[in-house]
C-alpha positions in Angstrom: -0.1 -0.2 -0.2 1.4 3.5 -0.8 1.7 6.0 1.6 -0.7 8.5 1.9 -1.9 11.9 3.7 -5.3 11.6 5.0 -8.0 13.8 3.3 -11.0 14.6 5.5 -14.2 16.6 5.3 -14.5 18.8 8.0 -18.3 19.6 9.2 -18.7 22.8 11.1 -22.6 23.4 13.2 -23.2 26.7 14.0 -24.6 27.0 17.9 -27.8 28.2 18.8 -28.4 31.8 18.2 -30.3 31.9 21.9 -27.1 31.2 23.3 -25.8 34.8 25.5 -22.1 33.5 24.7 -21.5 31.1 21.7 -19.4 28.8 22.5 -17.1 27.7 19.7 -18.6 26.0 17.1 -18.8 21.8 16.7 -16.7 20.5 14.4 -16.9 16.9 12.7 -14.1 15.3 11.0 -14.3 12.3 8.9 -11.4 10.5 6.7 -12.4 10.2 3.3 -12.0 6.7 1.1 -10.0 6.6 -2.0 -12.9 6.8 -4.5 -13.6 10.5 -2.5 -10.1 11.7 -2.6 -10.4 11.4 -6.1 -13.2 12.7 -6.6 -12.4 15.5 -5.0 -9.3 15.8 -7.0 -11.0 15.4 -10.3 -13.3 18.5 -9.5 -10.2 20.1 -8.4 -8.6 19.6 -12.1 -11.9 20.5 -13.4 -11.9 23.8 -11.6 -8.3 24.4 -13.3 -6.2 24.2 -9.7 -4.9 20.1 -10.4 -3.0 19.7 -12.7 -2.0 15.5 -11.8 -4.3 12.8 -13.3 -6.8 11.9 -9.8 -5.5 9.3 -8.0 -6.8 9.3 -5.1 -3.9 9.5 -2.6 -3.7 12.6 -1.3 -0.4 15.0 -1.2 1.2 18.5 -1.1 0.3 18.7 -5.1 -3.6 17.9 -3.6 -3.5 20.5 -1.0 -2.1 22.8 -2.9 -4.8 22.6 -5.5 -7.3 22.6 -2.6 -5.4 25.7 -0.9 -5.0 27.5 -4.5 -9.1 27.0 -4.8 -10.3 28.2 -1.5 -8.6 31.4 -2.0 -10.0 31.7 -5.5 -12.9 31.2 -4.3 -13.0 33.7 -2.0 -13.8 30.8 0.6 -12.2 30.7 4.4 -8.5 29.0 3.4 -8.8 26.3 6.1 -6.8 24.1 4.1 -9.4 21.2 5.0 -12.4 19.7 2.8 -15.2 21.9 4.5 -18.8 22.2 3.7 -18.5 25.2 1.5 -15.5 23.9 -0.1 -17.4 20.7 -1.4 -20.3 23.1 -2.1 -18.0 25.2 -4.5 -16.9 22.3 -6.1 -20.2 20.9 -6.7 -20.1 17.4 -4.5 -22.9 16.0 -2.8 -22.3 14.8 0.8 -23.4 11.8 0.4 -20.4 11.6 -1.9 -18.0 12.2 0.7 -19.6 11.1 3.9 -19.4 7.3 2.7 -18.0 5.0 5.1 -14.3 4.4 3.7 -14.3 0.5 2.9 -11.2 0.7 5.4 -12.7 2.0 8.1 -12.7 -1.6 10.6 -10.8 -1.0 13.2 -8.3 1.0 14.9 -5.3 -0.5 12.4 -7.7 -0.9 9.6 -5.5 -0.5 6.3 -2.1 -0.4 8.4 0.0 -3.2 7.3 1.9 -5.4 9.2 4.8 -3.2 8.3 3.2 0.1 9.8 1.7 -1.9 12.7 5.5 -3.0 13.6 6.8 0.5 13.2 4.3 1.6 15.3 4.8 -1.0 18.1 8.6 -0.6 17.9 9.1 3.6 18.2 6.1 2.8 21.1 7.9 0.1 22.8 11.3 2.5 22.5 8.9 5.3 24.4 7.7 3.0 27.2 4.5 2.7 26.6 4.5 -0.9 24.8 5.6 -4.5 26.7 5.1 -6.6 23.7 7.3 -7.6 20.9 7.0 -5.9 18.0 5.1 -8.5 15.3 3.3 -6.1 13.3 -0.3 -7.8 14.8 -2.7 -5.0 16.3 -4.1 -6.3 19.1 -4.8 -5.2 22.6 -1.8 -4.9 24.0 -0.6 -2.5 21.2 -4.0 -0.4 21.2 -3.4 0.6 25.4 -0.5 1.6 24.6 -1.6 3.8 22.1 -4.1 5.0 23.9 -1.8 5.7 26.9 1.1 7.5 24.9 -1.8 9.5 23.4 -3.1 10.4 26.7 0.8 11.7 27.8 1.2 13.4 24.8 -2.2 15.5 25.6 -3.5 13.6 21.8 -7.1 12.9 21.8 -6.8 9.1 23.7 -8.8 8.2 20.4 -6.9 4.6 19.7 -6.1 5.8 16.1 -3.3 7.1 13.8 -3.8 9.2 12.6 -1.4 12.1 11.2 -0.8 14.2 14.7 -0.2 10.4 16.2 2.3 9.7 13.9 4.3 12.5 14.2 4.3 12.3 17.8 5.4 9.3 17.4 8.7 10.5 15.2 7.0 8.1 12.2 6.0 9.7 8.4 2.4 10.2 8.6 2.5 10.1 4.8 4.0 6.6 4.7 3.7 4.4 8.1 5.8 2.0 6.4 9.2 3.9 5.6 12.2 2.7 7.6 12.7 4.1 11.5 15.1 6.5 11.3 
């Protein structure tokens, strides 16, 4: 599996206007499947801001195209695919909000090599006592949650770019050899 940075849809829901003191808006982030990512890339290409062939892998070129699209359309340059950007691209929410085919568990989509890398880093940092066998189990899950709490990250037990970076792994390629 090629390494990739995940693109996610961010939905922000405004608070009720009746509240005297408006809290921060509620945000929801959902990773996009490769098919949904490819659809976004196709729309960015049609808009003339993405020059590569849509491949379903979100990388620096895709991110730069999204930034250019948001700026050109006078949208908030959030760097994320949000509701306003999806609407401006003409992308229907059901198209991008479908459950990714790899969303079966905390290690879904991770190769044994990537799991070994996570286990080795957790072990080196003192959070994991087991062997680096490349199998995601309860011990790996618990160790990752402890690591996330210890680093002030949301303890989801899921590998995301922030957790990967905090572990010292390449967020775009978890299979990459450890440094």
